[in-house]
N, C-alpha and C positions, 0 to 999 in steps of 0.2 A: 872549368868552373861554370861555364855556360851550361854544360851538361848537368851539373848538379842543380842549377837553377831551374832548368828545364824540368829536371826530375821532380824537385820539390814543387814547381808550378803545377805539374801534372798530377801529383799526389794531392795537392790542395784542391785542384779542380775535382779529383775523383772523390774527395772527401766532401766537397760542397754538393756534388751530385748525390752521393749517399745521403747526406743530411736533407736535401731537397725531396729525395724519395722517401725517407723516413717521415718527414714532415708531411707529405701528401698521404702517406699510409695512416699516419696518426689522425689526420683530419678526416680521412674517409672513416675510420673507426669510430671517431668521435661523432660524425653525421649518422652512422650507423647506429650507434648507441642512443643519440638524441632521438632518432625516429623510433627506435624501439621503445623508449621512455615515454614519448608522445602517444604512441599507439597504445601501449598499457594504460596510460592515464585515460585515454578516450574509452577504452574498453571497460574502466573501472567506473566512468562516468555513465556509459551505457548501461551497465549492470546496476548501479544505484538508481538511475532513473527507472529502469524497469521494476525494480523491487519497490520503489515508491508507487508506481502506478499499481503494482499489485496489491500493496497495502492500502492504498486508497479505495481500490475495488473491494476488498475484503471489508474494510470499514464501511462502506456504502451498503453491501450486501447485509452485513449485521444490522446496521441501522434499519434497513428495509424489513428485515426478519422481525426485528423488535416491534416495529409499527405494526406488522401484521398480526404479531401475537397480542399487541395492546388491542387492537381492534377487535379481535376474536373475544378478548377477555371482556371489553366493554359492551360487545353484543350479548356474550353469556349473563354478564350481570344485568344487562337491560331485561333479557328474557326472564330472568329469575324475579325481578322486581315486577314485571308485568304479570307473572304468574302468581305472586304473591298478592299483588293489589286485586286481581280477578277472584283468587281464592277468599280474600278477605270479604270483597263485595258479596260473593255468593254466601258466605257465612253469615253476614249481616242481613241479607235478604231471608235466610233461613231462620235466623234469630227472630225476626220481625214477623214471620209466618208462624212460628212456633209461639210467639207471645200472643199473636191474636187468636189462636186456636186455644191456648190456655184461658185467655181472658173470656173467649166464647164459652168454653166449658164450665168456666167458674160463674159465669153471668147467668147461665141457664138454670 
């Protein structure tokens, strides 16, 4: 009977060791999965941050280009307005000169 008890104790001890080994393996696997998940999450955060940075840079580049185009357009409008005023002044002077000639011809 003592052999049976010792045999059952040995089997129980063996089962306990097997369970401990299984638990340790499961903990290791769980830690590995947790680390992998954390690493993937961190990589995702880095990727999103990089994309956000790129989008901000693109938006700023577009704003800068729009400002340059607006400045060019404003300069072009200003140049046209200046040319118009200059031509109008020149035409007004020509009108005055022609009127004076006409009056001079009519007065003689």
